[in-house]
C-alpha positions in Angstrom: 50.5 124.2 188.6 50.9 127.6 186.8 49.6 128.0 183.1 52.3 129.3 181.9 54.6 126.0 182.9 51.6 124.1 181.2 52.1 126.0 178.1 56.2 125.7 178.3 55.6 121.6 178.4 52.8 121.6 175.5 55.0 123.7 173.3 58.5 121.6 174.2 56.2 118.5 173.6 54.8 120.0 170.5 58.0 120.9 169.3 59.4 117.4 170.1 56.7 116.1 168.3 57.8 117.7 165.1 61.3 117.7 165.3 60.4 113.7 165.4 57.9 114.1 161.9 60.8 116.0 160.5 63.1 113.5 161.4 61.0 110.9 160.0 60.8 112.5 156.8 64.0 113.1 156.5 65.0 109.8 157.2 62.4 108.6 154.4 63.6 111.0 152.2 67.4 109.6 152.8 66.2 106.1 152.3 64.4 106.9 148.9 67.7 108.8 148.0 69.8 105.4 148.7 67.0 103.4 146.7 67.3 105.9 143.8 70.9 106.0 143.8 71.6 102.4 143.8 68.9 101.9 140.8 71.2 104.8 139.2 74.2 102.3 139.7 72.5 99.2 138.8 71.6 101.4 135.4 75.2 102.6 135.2 76.5 99.1 135.8 74.2 97.8 133.2 75.8 100.4 130.3 79.1 100.2 131.3 78.9 96.7 129.9 77.3 98.4 126.6 80.3 101.2 126.8 83.4 98.3 126.4 81.4 97.4 123.3 80.9 100.7 122.0 84.7 101.5 122.7 85.8 97.8 121.1 83.4 99.4 118.1 84.9 103.0 117.9 88.3 101.4 118.0 87.6 99.3 115.2 86.1 101.7 113.0 89.2 103.8 113.8 91.6 101.5 112.8 89.5 100.9 109.3 89.7 104.8 108.7 93.3 104.7 109.3 94.0 102.0 107.1 91.6 103.2 104.6 93.9 106.7 104.8 97.1 104.6 104.6 95.8 102.9 101.6 94.9 106.7 100.2 98.2 107.7 100.9 99.9 105.0 99.2 97.4 105.3 95.8 98.5 109.4 96.0 102.1 108.6 95.9 101.9 105.8 93.4 99.8 108.6 91.4 102.4 110.5 91.8 105.2 108.3 90.4 103.5 107.0 87.6 102.9 111.3 86.5 106.6 111.5 87.2 107.0 108.5 85.0 104.5 110.2 82.4 106.5 113.4 82.5 110.3 111.5 82.1 108.6 109.9 78.8 107.0 113.0 77.6 110.3 115.0 78.2 111.8 112.1 76.4 109.9 112.5 73.3 109.9 115.8 73.2 113.8 115.8 73.2 113.8 113.4 70.2 111.6 115.2 68.5 114.2 118.2 69.2 117.0 116.3 68.0 115.3 115.2 64.7 114.4 118.9 64.5 118.1 119.6 65.0 119.0 117.2 62.5 116.5 118.3 59.7 118.0 121.3 57.6 114.4 122.1 56.7 113.3 123.0 60.2 114.6 126.6 61.9 115.4 125.3 65.6 117.1 128.3 66.5 114.5 130.3 65.7 113.0 132.6 68.6 109.8 131.3 68.5 110.6 127.5 67.8 108.7 125.2 69.8 109.2 121.5 69.0 105.8 120.1 67.8 105.2 117.6 70.6 101.4 117.1 70.2 100.5 117.6 66.7 103.5 115.3 65.2 102.6 114.7 61.5 102.7 110.8 62.1 100.1 110.8 64.7 98.2 113.3 62.7 97.9 111.0 59.9 96.2 108.4 62.2 99.1 105.5 61.8 100.9 104.6 64.9 104.6 105.1 65.4 106.4 101.8 64.1 103.3 100.3 62.5 103.9 99.4 59.2 101.4 100.4 56.5 100.7 99.2 52.8 102.8 102.1 51.2 106.0 103.3 53.0 106.0 106.4 54.9 107.0 109.4 53.2 110.4 109.2 55.5 112.2 106.3 54.1 112.1 108.0 50.2 115.4 108.8 49.1 114.2 112.1 48.0 112.6 115.0 50.5 109.1 115.4 49.3 107.1 118.7 50.1 105.6 119.2 53.4 101.8 118.3 53.6 99.4 121.2 53.4 98.7 121.5 56.9 102.1 122.1 58.4 102.8 126.0 58.5 106.3 127.1 57.1 109.2 126.7 59.5 107.1 124.2 61.1 108.9 120.5 62.7 108.7 118.2 60.2 109.7 115.3 62.6 111.6 113.3 60.4 108.7 113.1 58.2 110.4 114.7 55.0 114.4 113.0 55.9 115.9 110.2 54.2 115.8 107.2 56.9 118.8 105.6 58.2 119.6 103.5 61.1 120.6 106.5 62.9 117.4 108.1 62.2 115.1 104.8 63.8 116.8 106.0 67.3 114.9 109.4 66.6 112.0 108.5 65.7 109.5 109.2 68.4 106.5 107.5 70.3 102.9 108.3 70.1 102.4 110.9 72.7 101.2 108.9 75.5 97.9 108.2 76.4 95.8 108.8 79.9 95.2 105.0 81.6 
């Protein structure tokens, strides 16, 4: 036989052997990848059980957060309603003081700088809460007007502290300024 034919046969045999080796290596890699993929699937399915638990916890926490947010909103609404109520009470208080100043001949309620002295009412300055009886009758129950206390300024509202008492004045009497609760 010719040498070149032997060389062709040897080359073909070597190529077949190399191809067989490459095929076997490829098959082993594929088997290894299949095994690895199966392991990853098993790990994922193990985590899937944990996912449902973490999902349940997330939903539970979301529900708690929603509940807390709703409660905060209700508290905010209650606070706003209380503030509106306070403003209404304060406006009523100021209205009563303005009415008392309007009735008091010693107060110039038509002055351009007139402002009822809402928070410095003379009765609250003495420390006696409105409507609380004391040992001595207040100046409001005297039959003659008394002189204003030295702490008041000329033209300042007197809020019935120097006027005669009558049944009509009892509706004009003002409560203590509301305190924060």
